[in-house]
C-alpha positions in Angstrom: 0.1 -0.3 0.4 2.5 2.7 1.0 3.9 1.8 -2.7 0.7 2.7 -4.2 0.4 5.7 -2.3 3.9 7.1 -3.2 3.1 6.4 -6.6 0.0 9.2 -6.5 1.4 11.6 -4.0 1.2 15.2 -6.2 3.6 17.7 -5.9 2.9 21.4 -5.1 2.2 22.4 -8.7 -0.1 19.9 -9.1 -2.0 20.4 -6.3 -2.2 24.1 -6.3 -3.7 23.8 -10.4 -5.9 21.1 -9.0 -7.4 23.4 -6.1 -7.7 26.6 -8.0 -9.1 24.6 -11.0 -12.0 22.7 -8.3 -12.5 26.4 -6.6 -13.0 28.6 -10.3 -14.6 25.9 -11.9 -17.5 26.2 -9.2 -17.4 30.5 -8.6 -17.1 31.7 -12.8 -16.9 35.6 -10.9 -13.2 34.1 -9.4 -11.8 34.9 -12.8 -12.5 38.4 -11.8 -13.0 38.9 -8.5 -9.5 37.2 -7.8 -7.3 39.7 -9.8 -9.2 43.3 -8.7 -8.9 41.6 -5.1 -5.4 41.1 -5.5 -4.5 44.8 -7.2 -6.3 46.6 -4.2 -4.3 44.1 -1.5 -0.9 45.0 -3.8 -1.7 48.6 -3.5 -3.1 48.8 -0.2 0.3 48.8 1.9 1.9 51.0 -0.5 -0.4 53.5 0.0 -0.4 53.3 3.8 3.1 54.2 3.0 2.8 56.7 0.8 0.4 58.9 3.6 3.5 59.4 5.9 5.7 60.9 3.8 2.9 62.9 1.9 2.4 65.0 5.2 6.0 65.0 6.0 6.3 66.9 2.7 3.6 69.3 2.7 4.2 70.0 6.2 7.5 70.5 5.2 6.8 73.0 2.1 4.5 75.2 5.6 1.6 74.4 3.0 -1.1 73.7 5.7 -4.3 73.9 3.4 -2.3 71.3 1.0 -1.4 69.2 3.8 -5.4 68.8 4.9 -6.5 68.2 1.8 -3.9 65.7 1.2 -3.7 64.3 3.2 -8.1 64.1 3.8 -7.8 62.7 0.3 -5.5 60.4 0.9 -7.0 59.0 3.9 -10.7 58.8 1.6 -8.4 56.8 -1.1 -7.3 54.4 1.5 -10.3 53.7 3.0 -12.3 52.8 0.1 -9.3 50.7 -1.1 -9.2 49.1 2.4 -13.1 48.6 2.6 -13.2 47.0 -0.9 -10.0 45.1 -0.2 -12.6 43.8 3.0 -15.3 43.5 1.3 -13.6 41.4 -1.5 -11.8 39.3 1.0 -15.4 38.1 2.4 -16.7 37.2 -0.7 -13.2 34.8 -1.6 -13.0 33.2 1.5 -16.5 31.9 1.1 -16.2 30.6 -2.1 -12.5 28.8 -0.7 -15.0 27.2 2.1 -17.7 25.9 0.1 -15.3 24.7 -2.2 -14.0 23.1 0.5 -17.9 22.1 2.6 -19.6 21.4 -0.7 -17.3 20.3 -3.2 -14.2 18.7 -1.3 -15.9 17.3 1.7 -19.0 16.3 0.1 -17.1 13.8 -2.7 -15.0 12.7 0.2 -18.5 11.4 2.6 -19.7 10.2 -0.4 -16.3 7.9 -1.0 -16.3 6.7 2.6 -20.1 5.8 1.9 -19.9 3.5 -1.0 -16.0 2.7 -1.0 -15.2 -1.2 -0.6 -15.8 -2.2 2.9 -12.2 -3.6 2.6 -11.1 0.3 2.2 -12.1 1.3 5.2 -12.0 -1.1 8.0 -8.6 -2.5 8.3 -6.7 -0.2 10.4 -4.1 0.2 8.0 -7.2 2.0 5.9 -8.7 3.9 8.7 -5.7 5.5 8.8 -5.6 6.5 5.5 -9.4 7.7 6.1 -8.5 9.2 9.5 -5.9 12.0 7.9 -8.0 12.7 4.9 -10.9 13.5 7.2 -8.2 16.2 9.1 -7.1 17.4 6.1 -10.6 18.7 5.5 -11.5 19.4 8.9 -10.7 23.5 9.0 -9.5 26.1 6.9 -5.9 25.9 7.7 -5.5 22.3 6.8 -6.0 21.0 3.5 -7.4 22.3 0.3 -8.5 25.4 1.9 -6.0 26.5 3.5 -3.6 25.2 -0.1 -6.1 27.8 -1.8 -5.6 30.8 1.4 -1.9 30.6 0.7 -1.6 30.4 -2.4 -3.8 33.3 -2.8 -1.3 35.4 -0.4 1.5 33.8 -2.0 0.6 35.7 -5.0 -0.4 38.4 -3.8 2.8 38.6 -1.8 5.2 38.0 -4.8 3.8 41.0 -7.0 4.5 43.0 -3.6 7.9 42.5 -3.4 8.6 42.6 -7.4 7.3 46.3 -6.8 9.4 47.2 -3.2 12.6 45.3 -4.4 13.1 47.0 -7.5 13.0 50.4 -5.3 14.6 48.4 -2.6 17.3 47.4 -5.6 17.3 51.8 -6.8 18.7 52.3 -3.3 21.1 50.3 -2.1 21.7 46.4 -3.2 23.0 45.5 0.5 19.9 45.9 1.7 18.4 44.2 -0.5 21.2 41.1 -0.2 21.2 41.1 3.8 17.0 40.8 3.1 17.2 37.7 0.5 19.9 36.1 2.8 17.7 36.1 5.4 15.1 34.7 3.4 16.5 31.9 2.3 18.3 31.3 5.9 14.3 31.5 7.0 13.3 28.7 4.0 15.5 26.2 5.1 14.3 26.3 8.4 10.8 25.9 7.8 11.8 23.0 5.0 13.3 21.8 8.3 10.1 22.2 10.4 8.0 20.6 7.2 10.1 17.6 7.5 9.6 17.2 11.2 6.1 17.8 11.1 6.0 15.0 8.5 7.4 12.2 10.4 5.0 13.5 13.0 2.4 13.0 11.1 0.8 9.6 11.6 1.3 10.3 15.5 -0.6 12.8 14.9 -3.1 11.2 13.4 -3.7 8.4 15.7 -3.6 10.5 18.5 -6.5 12.5 16.7 -8.7 9.2 16.0 -8.1 8.2 19.9 -9.7 11.9 20.5 -12.5 11.5 18.0 -13.5 7.8 19.4 -13.9 9.0 22.9 -15.8 11.9 21.9 -17.8 9.9 20.0 -18.9 7.6 22.7 -19.3 10.1 25.3 -21.8 11.4 23.5 -23.5 8.4 22.3 -26.6 7.9 24.3 -25.8 3.7 24.1 -23.0 3.8 25.4 -24.0 6.5 27.9 -25.9 4.1 29.9 -22.4 1.8 30.3 -20.8 4.7 31.2 -23.1 5.5 33.7 -24.2 2.3 35.4 -20.3 0.7 35.4 -19.1 4.5 36.5 -17.1 4.3 33.4 -16.6 8.6 33.4 -13.7 9.3 35.4 -11.4 6.4 33.1 -13.4 8.6 29.8 -12.0 11.4 31.0 -9.2 10.2 32.0 -8.6 8.7 28.5 -9.3 11.9 26.8 -6.6 13.8 29.1 -4.3 11.5 28.6 -5.4 11.9 24.8 -5.2 15.8 24.8 -1.6 15.9 27.1 0.1 13.1 24.3 -1.3 16.2 21.7 0.5 18.9 23.6 3.4 17.2 23.8 3.7 16.3 20.3 2.8 20.0 19.4 5.6 21.1 21.7 7.8 19.6 19.8 6.6 20.8 16.9 5.9 24.4 17.3 9.8 24.2 19.0 10.8 24.0 15.0 8.5 26.7 13.4 10.5 28.8 16.6 13.5 28.4 15.0 13.0 30.6 11.6 11.2 33.4 14.4 14.7 33.8 16.2 16.6 33.8 13.0 14.4 36.1 11.3 15.6 38.8 14.7 18.3 38.7 14.1 18.0 39.4 10.6 16.0 41.9 11.0 18.4 44.1 13.3 21.4 43.4 10.6 18.5 45.0 7.8 17.5 47.6 9.6 20.9 48.8 10.8 21.9 48.9 7.5 19.1 50.7 6.2 19.0 53.4 9.3 22.8 53.8 8.1 22.4 54.7 4.4 19.4 56.9 4.9 20.7 58.6 7.8 23.5 59.4 5.2 21.8 60.2 2.7 19.5 62.7 4.2 22.7 64.3 6.0 24.7 64.6 3.0 21.5 66.9 1.5 21.1 63.8 -0.8 17.3 63.2 0.2 15.3 65.0 1.9 12.8 63.9 5.2 10.0 63.0 3.1 11.8 60.8 0.8 13.5 59.2 3.9 10.5 58.2 5.6 9.1 56.3 1.9 11.7 54.4 1.9 12.0 53.6 5.2 8.5 52.7 4.9 9.2 50.7 1.8 12.1 48.1 3.4 10.1 47.9 6.1 7.2 46.6 3.8 9.7 44.6 1.8 11.0 42.3 4.1 8.0 42.0 6.2 6.9 40.4 2.5 10.2 38.7 2.1 9.5 37.0 5.1 5.8 36.1 5.0 6.7 35.1 1.1 8.9 32.4 3.2 6.0 31.7 5.4 3.4 31.6 3.0 5.6 29.1 0.8 6.7 26.8 3.7 2.9 26.6 4.4 2.2 26.1 0.8 4.2 22.8 1.1 2.9 21.9 4.4 -0.7 22.5 3.3 0.1 20.3 0.0 1.3 17.4 2.0 -2.1 17.4 3.6 -4.6 17.5 0.2 -1.9 14.5 -0.2 -3.7 13.1 2.4 -6.9 13.3 1.0 -5.9 12.3 -2.5 -4.9 8.8 -0.8 -8.3 7.8 0.2 -9.9 9.5 -3.1 -7.3 7.0 -4.8 -8.7 3.6 -3.4 -9.3 1.6 -5.9 -13.0 0.4 -5.6 -14.5 -2.9 -7.7 -16.3 -1.9 -10.5 -19.8 -1.7 -10.2 -22.0 -2.5 -12.5 -25.5 -1.8 -13.7 -28.0 -2.6 -16.3 -27.0 -0.4 -19.7 -30.1 2.3 -20.0 -30.6 0.6 -23.6 -31.1 -2.7 -21.5 -33.8 -1.0 -19.3 -35.2 0.5 -21.7 -36.3 -2.9 -23.4 -36.1 -5.4 -20.8 -39.1 -6.1 -19.3 -40.3 -5.1 -15.9 -41.1 -8.7 -14.4 -37.9 -9.5 -16.7 -36.0 -6.9 -14.4 -37.5 -8.4 -11.1 -37.0 -11.7 -11.7 -33.7 -11.6 -12.5 -32.8 -9.6 -9.1 -35.0 -12.7 -7.2 -34.0 -15.5 -8.8 -32.2 -17.8 -5.5 -28.3 -18.1 -6.7 -26.1 -21.0 -6.4 -22.5 -20.1 -4.5 -19.7 -21.7 -4.9 -16.4 -21.3 -2.9 -13.4 -23.1 -4.5 -10.5 -23.7 -2.6 -11.4 -20.3 -0.7 -8.7 -19.0 2.3 -8.6 -15.3 3.2 -6.2 -13.2 5.8 -7.1 -9.8 7.0 -4.8 -7.0 5.7 -1.3 -7.4 7.6 -2.3 -10.6 9.6 -0.3 -13.2 8.3 -2.0 -16.4 9.3 -5.3 -17.0 7.2 -8.9 -16.4 9.0 -10.2 -18.8 6.7 -8.3 -21.8 5.3 -9.5 -23.9 1.9 -12.5 -23.6 2.2 -14.9 -25.8 -0.9 -18.4 -25.7 -0.6 -21.4 -25.2 -3.3 -24.8 -24.1 -1.7 -27.0 -24.9 -3.6 -30.3 -22.6 -5.6 -32.6 -22.4 -2.6 -30.7 -23.9 0.3 -30.6 -23.2 3.4 -27.6 -23.4 5.3 -25.9 -23.0 8.5 -22.5 -21.9 9.2 -21.8 -23.0 13.1 -19.3 -23.4 15.6 -17.4 -21.3 18.3 -16.6 -17.2 18.4 -13.6 -16.9 16.9 -14.3 -19.5 13.7 -14.9 -17.6 10.7 -18.3 -17.4 10.5 -18.3 -13.1 10.0 -15.3 -13.7 7.6 -17.4 -15.8 5.5 -19.9 -13.4 5.8 -17.8 -10.3 4.2 -17.0 -12.5 1.5 -20.4 -13.7 0.8 -21.7 -10.2 0.8 -18.8 -8.8 -1.7 -17.3 -6.8 1.4 -13.9 -8.4 0.5 -11.9 -10.4 -1.5 -11.0 -13.5 -1.2 -6.9 -13.8 -1.0 -6.7 -16.9 -2.7 -9.3 -19.4 -4.6 -12.6 -18.2 -6.3 -16.1 -17.3 -5.1 -18.7 -18.0 -8.2 -22.1 -16.8 -8.3 -24.1 -19.0 -10.8 -20.8 -20.0 -12.1 -19.6 -16.3 -12.2 -16.7 -13.8 -10.1 -18.6 -11.0 -8.4 -16.1 -9.1 -9.9 -18.0 -10.8 -13.6 -21.4 -9.6 -12.3 -20.7 -6.5 -10.7 -20.7 -5.4 -7.2 -23.6 -3.7 -7.0 -26.0 -6.0 -8.5 -25.0 -9.0 -6.9 -25.6 -7.1 -4.1 -28.6 -6.6 -4.6 -29.9 -9.9 -4.8 -28.8 -10.4 -0.9 -31.0 -9.2 2.3 -28.6 -9.4 5.2 -29.1 -9.4 8.9 -25.8 -8.2 10.9 -25.0 -9.3 15.0 -23.9 -5.3 15.5 -26.7 -3.3 13.2 -28.3 -0.6 14.6 -31.0 1.7 13.3 -29.9 4.7 11.8 -31.5 8.2 13.5 -34.0 8.3 10.4 -37.6 7.8 10.2 -39.4 4.0 10.8 -40.0 4.4 6.9 -36.9 5.3 6.0 -35.2 2.7 8.0 -36.8 -0.2 6.6 -36.9 1.2 3.2 -33.5 2.9 2.2 -35.6 5.8 0.8 -36.5 9.0 1.5 -39.9 9.8 3.0 -42.2 9.3 0.3 -40.6 7.7 -2.2 -41.1 3.7 -0.6 -44.0 1.6 -2.1 -46.5 2.2 0.8 -48.6 -1.3 0.4 -44.8 -3.0 0.8 -44.2 -0.9 3.5 -47.3 -2.2 5.3 -46.5 -5.9 4.3 -43.0 -5.8 6.1 -44.4 -4.4 8.8 -46.9 -6.7 9.4 -44.8 -9.7 8.5 -42.2 -8.4 10.9 -44.6 -8.1 13.9 -44.0 -4.5 14.3 -47.5 -3.1 12.6 -49.4 -2.8 16.3 -46.3 -0.9 17.6 -46.3 1.4 14.3 -49.6 2.0 15.0 -49.7 3.4 18.1 -47.3 5.8 17.1 -48.5 9.3 17.1 -46.8 9.2 13.5 -46.4 5.9 12.9 -43.7 5.1 10.2 -42.8 8.7 9.8 -41.5 8.3 13.7 -38.1 9.2 14.3 -35.4 6.7 16.0 -33.8 8.7 18.6 -34.0 12.4 19.3 -31.1 13.3 17.5 -33.3 14.8 14.3 -37.0 14.9 16.2 -37.9 16.0 19.8 -40.8 13.1 19.1 -38.2 10.3 18.6 -38.6 6.7 20.4 -36.2 4.6 21.1 -36.9 0.8 20.7 -36.5 -2.0 22.7 -34.0 -4.6 22.2 -36.2 -6.7 20.3 -38.8 -4.0 18.9 -35.1 -3.5 17.0 -34.8 -7.2 15.7 -37.7 -6.5 14.2 -37.1 -3.3 12.5 -34.5 -4.9 10.9 -36.2 -8.2 9.8 -38.7 -5.8 8.1 -36.0 -4.5 6.3 -34.8 -7.6 5.2 -38.9 -8.6 4.0 -39.2 -4.9 2.2 -35.7 -5.8 0.2 -36.9 -9.3 -0.8 -33.5 -10.3 -1.7 -32.9 -13.5 -3.7 -30.0 -14.4 -1.3 -30.9 -13.8 2.7 -27.8 -14.0 5.0 -28.3 -13.8 8.7 -25.3 -13.2 11.0 -26.2 -13.9 14.3 -28.7 -11.0 14.7 -30.6 -13.0 18.0 -27.4 -12.9 19.5 -28.7 -10.6 22.6 -32.1 -12.5 22.8 -32.2 -15.7 24.9 -32.1 -18.6 23.3 -35.9 -19.7 23.6 -37.0 -16.4 22.1 -33.9 -16.3 19.8 -35.6 -19.8 18.2 -38.8 -17.7 17.6 -37.8 -15.3 15.6 -36.1 -17.4 13.8 -38.9 -19.7 13.1 -40.0 -16.3 11.3 -37.0 -16.0 9.3 -37.7 -19.7 7.8 -41.0 -18.4 6.8 -39.0 -15.7 4.8 -36.3 -17.8 3.5 -38.9 -20.0 1.3 -37.2 -20.4 -2.3 -34.5 -18.0 -1.2 -30.7 -18.9 -0.8 -30.1 -18.6 2.5 -26.8 -18.9 4.6 -28.1 -19.1 8.3 -24.8 -18.3 11.3 -24.2 -19.0 14.6 -22.5 -19.8 17.6 -26.0 -21.3 18.3 -27.9 -23.8 17.1 -31.9 -22.1 16.8 -31.1 -21.5 13.3 -30.2 -25.8 12.6 -33.6 -26.7 13.3 -34.9 -25.0 9.8 -32.1 -25.9 7.0 -30.9 -29.0 4.8 -27.3 -28.5 5.8 -24.9 -27.3 8.7 -21.1 -26.8 8.3 -19.5 -26.9 11.2 -16.7 -24.4 11.9 -13.0 -24.2 13.9 -10.6 -22.4 13.0 -11.3 -21.5 9.9 -12.0 -24.7 8.4 -15.3 -27.3 7.7 -14.4 -29.5 10.4 -17.9 -31.6 10.5 -20.8 -31.4 7.3 -24.0 -33.4 6.9 -27.9 -32.8 8.1 -28.5 -32.6 11.6 -29.5 -36.2 11.8 -26.5 -37.1 10.0 -24.1 -34.8 12.7 -26.4 -36.2 15.7 -25.3 -39.2 14.9 -22.5 -38.7 13.7 -21.7 -38.0 17.2 -18.5 -35.0 16.6 -18.0 -32.0 17.3 -21.7 -30.5 16.7 -23.2 -33.1 19.0 -21.5 -31.5 21.7 -22.2 -28.5 21.1 -25.9 -29.2 20.6 -25.7 -31.6 24.0 -24.8 -28.2 25.6 -27.1 -26.0 24.5 -30.0 -28.1 24.5 -30.9 -27.9 27.8 -32.1 -24.0 27.3 -34.6 -25.1 24.1 -37.5 -27.0 26.0 -40.4 -25.1 24.3 -42.5 -27.9 22.4 -41.0 -26.1 19.0 -38.3 -27.2 20.4 -39.3 -31.1 21.4 -38.5 -33.0 18.1 -35.0 -31.6 18.4 -34.5 -33.1 22.0 -36.5 -36.3 21.5 -33.3 -36.8 18.7 -30.9 -35.5 21.5 -32.3 -38.5 23.3 -32.8 -36.0 26.2 
């Protein structure tokens, strides 16, 4: 991954071109606004320097009336120009900010929501994601800071050319000292940037930990555990540790940035000594009057300040460009091809044909499939070789850590296998297209929680008013949530939690299971995957829900995953996993007769399934 990312690093000039292109494309008025703004900003300090010189010249001539008129006129011009600069600056800043927010941040959010799951779950990818998020977190980082610093750098460059010409005419020694100061300052700031780059990984980790702690502190569900188990002090301690770590790192970083300031002080002393010596000598020799002395003194001071700022802006541009590359690193992560039907195909195909293709239960084949998570040497699953026939119900069982959830991720196309092939009706997922394949899947994960949207939006995944109302009602009734929804004032328009509505509600654990069940019913995918969705329920309640899931699975290819065995009653075959391999496979009766690991686990758990709906299983196990 590091090699891939290094190849995609952009240079400063390329990043400036990308950022400005995005800005000017979003706001065409910037083509006029920015040049005018630059011209006014360049003229403003010169006028500010000229006013004292004019005042002194008028006083020296003894013409009070001329002095008053000249000063008033100069101040009026300066005020108008300064006001124009402030107004234009506001517009320029707004354009840059909205380019970051409405452009880059929106694209970043879309990427995080749609990119392949394997681009966000592994820790290495989370670090890339964290640094990208940091680069968009404010106007003093990444792309917006790059636009700001480029604007300011342009102003300084034109100003330095103008002021530098005047200084050169006065005396070349002043210019040499100032340029020497600039070169030395750039060298020190380059050192500071390199040190900052070496610490950016550490800085990103601290930021990620702080963000996690803050998010959990504000999370309503986590808030119950924090209070009941008195974790408040512990969370506070963790946050303090992160803040202290950030403070220590910041001190090290700032130390490198203090050095240019200290060196600048000594150079300024040398520059001022030379400048004053030259100017005073010329005044004493009658080669220069006091007004010109004042004007040149202002020009030299302004030129030096701009040279110093040029060094600062230049290095800020480099630093912002590096942060902008953090965003590129994430945005350039490759994704699978997401094939969809082309427009002509959609227009010519009959609706029932499209629906039929989507609802056709698939056959799934694993051919010697192995998988290892990124940066983990040991395979989580090893040489899996099996076929799930069309319409067949399979149970994947085993203890925690056996590899069941990893198989689910592969079945869902969230990860690519490390070795072997996964075929769907004889084709790879890449051949089918990830979106088209995932459209077939209805999946319930063990760790899924409802989003803070309405019940309707949670079930349908569509904005309010866009769903099939009849289909929604059917889903609510089949899931057992209909009566609950009808009892609410806003019915299916009711928000879950009070994040977006004061009238939002909290669902119980059982109601949440029914909501997720309704979501799967509404989608009606032809491939049903249940990844321990009832792990929080007691065994008897779990068994009842699995009966409802079994009805949903009619006519579909289905995979039931559990470390408990409530699902096995309904399945055609059971695969018992251990250490990432299938160690037993067969029907419930076959595995019970075999007397192996499955029977051992079932005998331990069977005592918890003593309701009438389990009498058949209890009889078979001779309990």
